[in-house]
C-alpha positions as CSV (number, residue, x, y, z in Angstrom):
1,X,23.6,20.1,21.5
2,X,22.4,21.0,18.0
3,X,19.9,18.9,16.3
4,X,20.8,18.0,12.9
5,X,18.5,17.9,10.0
6,X,19.1,14.2,9.5
7,X,17.4,13.6,12.9
8,X,14.0,15.0,11.6
9,X,14.4,12.6,8.8
10,X,14.9,9.8,11.0
11,X,12.0,10.9,13.3
12,X,9.8,11.5,10.2
13,X,10.5,8.2,8.8
14,X,9.9,6.3,11.9
15,X,6.7,8.0,12.4
16,X,5.4,7.2,9.0
17,X,6.5,3.6,9.2
18,X,4.7,3.2,12.4
19,X,1.6,4.7,10.9
20,X,1.7,2.0,7.9
21,X,1.7,-0.7,10.6
22,X,-1.0,0.9,12.4
23,X,-3.3,0.8,9.2
24,X,-2.1,-2.9,8.6
25,X,-3.1,-3.8,12.2
26,X,-6.7,-2.2,11.6
27,X,-6.2,0.5,14.5
28,X,-9.0,3.1,15.0
29,X,-9.4,5.9,12.2
30,X,-9.1,8.6,14.9
31,X,-5.7,7.5,15.9
32,X,-4.6,7.1,12.2
33,X,-6.0,10.4,11.3
34,X,-4.1,12.3,14.1
35,X,-0.8,10.3,13.2
36,X,-1.0,11.3,9.8
37,X,-1.4,14.9,10.4
38,X,1.5,14.8,12.4
39,X,3.5,12.9,9.8
40,X,2.5,15.8,7.3
41,X,3.6,18.3,9.7
42,X,6.8,16.6,10.4
43,X,7.5,16.3,6.8
44,X,7.2,20.2,6.2
45,X,9.7,20.6,9.5
46,X,12.0,18.1,8.0
47,X,12.2,19.6,4.6
48,X,12.8,23.0,6.3
49,X,15.5,22.0,8.7
50,X,17.3,19.8,6.0
51,X,17.3,22.8,3.5
52,X,18.6,25.2,6.2
53,X,20.9,23.1,8.1
54,X,24.4,24.7,7.9
55,X,26.3,21.8,6.2
56,X,29.4,22.5,3.9
57,X,31.8,20.2,1.8
58,X,34.3,20.2,-0.6
59,X,32.9,17.3,-2.7
60,X,31.5,17.9,-6.0
61,X,29.6,15.5,-8.5
62,X,33.0,14.7,-10.0
63,X,33.7,12.8,-6.8
64,X,31.2,10.2,-7.6
65,X,29.6,8.6,-4.5
66,X,30.4,9.3,-0.9
67,X,30.8,5.6,-0.1
68,X,32.8,4.7,-3.2
69,X,34.9,7.9,-4.1
70,X,36.8,7.7,-7.4
71,X,38.4,11.2,-7.1
72,X,38.5,13.9,-9.8
73,X,39.5,12.5,-13.0
74,X,41.4,14.6,-15.7
75,X,40.1,14.1,-19.4
76,X,42.7,14.7,-21.9
77,X,41.8,15.1,-25.7
78,X,44.2,13.6,-28.2
């Protein structure tokens, strides 16, 4: 099974939200520091994986948003 780039986005987001909760709960600085370093490494891995992901689509910016497609519209000049 291939791990997609979006998996790394989810893991990184979850880790950084957990870090925020750790800081709010006044967890030891040592744990917060190590989780911060891990988060920074995961951000770099995430960016690399998302940019190198083999993803293709036939959509363009003319198609508007994915969740609300309006289709390509022809502009006619009169």
